[in-house]
N, C-alpha and C positions, 0 to 999 in steps of 0.2 A: 757271496759278493765282496766280503771284506778280502779274501783271498785274491780274488781278481783283480780289486783296487791296489792292493799291495806289489802284484805281478805286474801291472802296468805302471807303477811308481819305479821299478827298478830299471837300471840302466840297460842300454841295447846289449851291452856285453853281458851283463849278469841274465838277462833273459835268455840269451843264446845259450849260455853255458847251463843253465837250469833246464832248458828244453834238452839238450844233449845228454847231461846227467840222468834226467828222468828217464829218457830212452835207454839208457845204459843199465842203470840201476834195475828198472822194469825187466829189462831181457836177461840180465844176469840172474835175477830172481827166478824167473821162468826158466832158464837153463839149469840153476842149481837144482830146482826143485824136480825137473823131469829127468835129469842126467848126471853126470858126475862133474866133478871140477875139471878133470883132464878135458872132456869134450867141450866144456864151457869155455875153457881157455883157449881151445882151438877155435870155437864157433865165433866167439865174441870178437876179436880183432877183425874178422872179416865183415860182421856186422857193423863195426866201427867205420868202415871205409864210407858210411853215408855222411859221416862227421869231417865237414871240410875244414882243415885248419886254414884262419885267415891270418895270412902275412907272418908275423913273428909268433913265437910259441904264447899261449896265453898266459895270463897273471895265474901263478900257481894256487893262490889264496883264494880266488874267484872259483878254481875249479874244485878245490876242496868244499868250499862253502856250498856249491851247487850239489855236490854229491851227497854231502850232509843233509841238506834240505829236502832232496829228492828222496833220501831215504825215509824221511818222516811220511812221504804220500804214497810210497808204494809199500803195498802190505808186506808183512814177515820180512821186512828188509834187516837181515842179521849183520853183523859186523863182516863176515864173510861176502856178502853181497855187494856191501859197500865197498869193501876192500877190491875185490876183483873188478867192479865197476871203474872205480879211481885208477888201478892199474892198468885197466885197458885203454882208459882215456888218455893216460900219460904216455902210453906205449904209442898210441895214435900221434901225438904230437912229438914224438921222439925224445921224450923226457925220460931218463934212467931213473928206475924205482925197483924196489924189491918188495914182492908181496910174502908176507911171513903169517905162518900158522903155528900157534903154539898151545900147550896143553899145561894145566894147574891140577892140583888135587883140591876138591871143593869139601864141602862139609860131609862127613861121614867119608865113605869111598867113592864120591861122585867124581867124575872126570870132566873137567870144563875145558872148553875149547875157545880160542879166539884169534882172530886175524887183524892184521894191520899192514899198512902200507909205509914204507921207509925208504927215504932217499938221502943217501949219505948216511949222516948220524941222526936226522930229524924224522920222526914219525909224522906222517901226514894225516892219516885216518886210523882211529882205533888206539891211539898212543895213551888215552887215559888209564888203560889198564895193562898195556903190554909188559910192563916190568915185573908183573908177577907170574907171567907165563913162561915156561921153559919152551925155547925154540924147537919145534919139531920138522918143520919144513920151510924152505926158502926159494921163492922162484923169481928168475928175472924176466 
């Protein structure tokens, strides 16, 4: 009940952004679980067509916030899921951004991977750890 009350207290813009982000994060999670990144990257923009841009492009901070919050509610939302969802959302609104995937060596011989979205020199999501990863793949 508390979550519903907090949702109702959000501005209409934030409620709309959260609904859209939850749709995309959930769909990205399902696509990445059931197929490959390549297939998800082809399918998600088609699914995002149901998101209708209203007027000017949305506030970037609101979209980033919405994807991060949606990531808490969609089970097993990894950095890759959130990065793919945000990248798809920004693509839908015509905002240029790059999806990056990097690797790093962990404890022992463990290989760690991380995904983040970057716009020019600013990391939008996944930035808290992106410095320690070696860039492996970058997609526009």
